[in-house]
C-alpha positions in Angstrom: -8.1 9.8 -8.1 -10.6 7.0 -8.7 -10.2 7.2 -12.5 -6.5 6.3 -12.2 -7.6 2.7 -11.4 -11.1 2.5 -12.8 -12.6 0.0 -15.2 -12.4 2.4 -18.1 -8.7 2.8 -17.7 -8.3 -1.0 -17.4 -10.2 -1.4 -20.6 -8.3 1.2 -22.7 -4.9 0.8 -21.0 -4.6 -2.6 -19.5 -1.4 -3.2 -17.5 -0.4 -6.5 -19.1 0.8 -5.3 -22.6 3.2 -2.7 -21.0 4.5 -5.2 -18.4 5.1 -7.8 -21.1 6.9 -5.2 -23.3 9.2 -4.3 -20.4 9.8 -7.9 -19.5 10.9 -8.6 -23.1 12.8 -5.4 -24.0 14.6 -4.3 -20.9 17.5 -6.7 -20.2 18.5 -5.5 -16.7 15.8 -5.1 -14.1 17.7 -3.5 -11.2 16.3 0.0 -10.8 13.1 1.5 -12.2 11.9 5.1 -11.8 8.2 5.5 -12.3 8.0 9.3 -12.8 4.5 10.5 -12.3 3.6 7.2 -10.6 0.3 8.5 -9.3 -1.6 5.8 -7.4 0.7 3.1 -8.7 -1.2 1.7 -11.7 2.1 0.6 -13.3 4.3 0.8 -10.2 2.6 -2.1 -8.5 3.0 -4.7 -11.3 6.4 -3.5 -12.3 7.7 -3.7 -8.7 7.5 -7.5 -9.2 10.0 -7.3 -12.0 12.5 -4.8 -10.7 14.8 -5.1 -7.7 14.3 -1.5 -6.6 11.6 1.0 -7.7 11.4 4.8 -7.2 7.8 6.1 -7.4 7.9 9.8 -8.0 4.8 12.0 -7.9 3.9 15.6 -7.1 0.6 14.6 -5.4 0.9 13.6 -1.7 -2.6 12.0 -1.7 -1.7 9.7 -4.6 1.5 8.6 -2.9 -0.4 8.0 0.3 -2.8 5.8 -1.6 0.1 4.0 -3.3 1.7 3.5 0.1 -1.4 1.7 1.4 -1.6 -0.4 -1.8 2.0 -1.5 -1.4 1.4 -2.4 2.2 -1.7 -4.5 1.2 0.2 -6.4 -1.4 3.3 -6.9 0.7 5.6 -5.0 -1.7 8.7 -3.6 0.0 11.0 -2.6 -2.8 9.3 0.7 -3.7 10.6 4.1 -2.4 8.0 6.9 -2.6 9.3 10.3 -3.5 7.1 13.4 -3.3 8.4 15.9 -5.9 9.0 16.8 -9.5 12.6 15.8 -10.0 14.3 12.5 -11.0 16.0 10.8 -8.1 19.8 10.8 -8.2 20.2 7.2 -9.3 21.4 5.3 -12.4 18.3 3.6 -13.6 17.8 0.7 -15.9 14.4 2.2 -16.9 12.6 5.4 -16.4 8.9 5.3 -17.3 6.6 8.3 -17.9 3.0 7.3 -18.2 0.6 10.1 -19.1 3.2 12.6 -17.9 5.2 14.0 -20.8 2.5 16.5 -21.7 2.4 17.8 -18.1 6.1 18.7 -17.9 7.0 22.4 -18.1 10.2 21.5 -20.1 9.8 18.1 -21.6 13.0 18.3 -23.8 15.1 19.3 -20.8 13.6 16.4 -18.8 14.3 13.9 -21.5 17.9 15.1 -21.7 18.3 14.6 -17.9 16.6 11.2 -18.2 19.1 10.1 -20.9 22.0 10.9 -18.5 20.5 8.7 -15.8 18.9 5.7 -17.6 19.6 3.0 -20.1 16.0 3.1 -21.3 13.2 5.7 -21.1 9.6 4.7 -21.9 7.1 7.4 -22.8 3.4 6.4 -22.8 1.2 9.3 -23.4 -2.1 10.4 -25.0 -2.4 10.5 -28.7 -3.3 13.9 -30.1 -6.7 12.7 -31.2 -10.2 13.1 -29.7 -10.6 10.6 -26.9 -13.3 9.8 -24.4 -11.0 11.0 -21.6 -7.7 12.7 -21.1 -6.2 16.1 -21.2 -7.3 18.8 -23.7 -6.0 18.2 -27.2 -4.0 21.5 -27.0 -2.0 20.3 -24.0 -1.0 16.9 -25.6 2.3 16.3 -27.2 1.9 14.3 -30.5 3.8 11.1 -31.0 5.8 12.7 -33.7 6.9 15.6 -31.5 7.7 13.2 -28.6 9.7 11.1 -30.9 11.6 14.1 -32.2 12.5 15.2 -28.7 13.6 11.7 -27.7 15.7 11.1 -30.8 18.1 13.8 -29.7 19.2 11.4 -26.9 18.0 7.9 -27.8 17.4 5.5 -30.5 13.6 5.2 -30.4 11.2 2.3 -31.1 7.4 2.8 -31.3 4.9 0.2 -30.0 1.2 0.1 -30.6 -0.2 -1.2 -27.4 -3.3 1.0 -26.8 -5.9 2.8 -28.9 -5.6 6.2 -27.3 -1.9 6.2 -26.2 1.4 6.0 -28.0 4.3 4.1 -26.5 7.9 5.1 -27.3 10.9 3.3 -26.0 14.1 5.3 -25.9 17.4 3.3 -25.8 20.3 5.3 -24.4 23.2 6.2 -26.6 25.4 6.9 -23.7 
C-alpha cells in the first residue's frame, strides 16, 4: 500500500494538475464517485471540492487506511464503500484512477457510468514501458480507452503526466 502515496508517485503523478483540471472543467461539484479510491490519493484533495464523495474500493485494508486519513484531516463528507460496483447515485463526476485496466468488463462499466454521471474521468497507465505499473499486456491504450468512451461521451484528452493518459468524458445523456 505504501507505493500508493510514496514520493515516486507524487513525482510522476502529483495531485495538483488533476485537481486543477477538475476545478476548471467540472461545473457542478455536488457528488463525486472515486471508483478504485484505494488509500485516497485523489479522494482526500477532491473531498475539499465536492459536497459529497463516495470512495469505492475492493480492498478493505486500503479503505481502513483512508478512513484514518479522513479522520486525521477532519474530512466528513466521504462515504466509504467496500465493493466493485458503482453506488446508486447520480454523480457530477466519476473518476477512475489507474483502474480501467483492472476492470473485467471496462466497456460495460463505462456504459453504466454514462448513465449515472455527467462526467467520467479516466486516468490510467500509458501502454509504454514505465518504471512502475501493471504489465504492458494488461494495460488499455489511450486509443482503446478513448474508443470505448466515445460510445457514450464526447471525450477530451489532457496531457498531465508522463506515464498516464487522462481522458474526460462528457455525458451525452
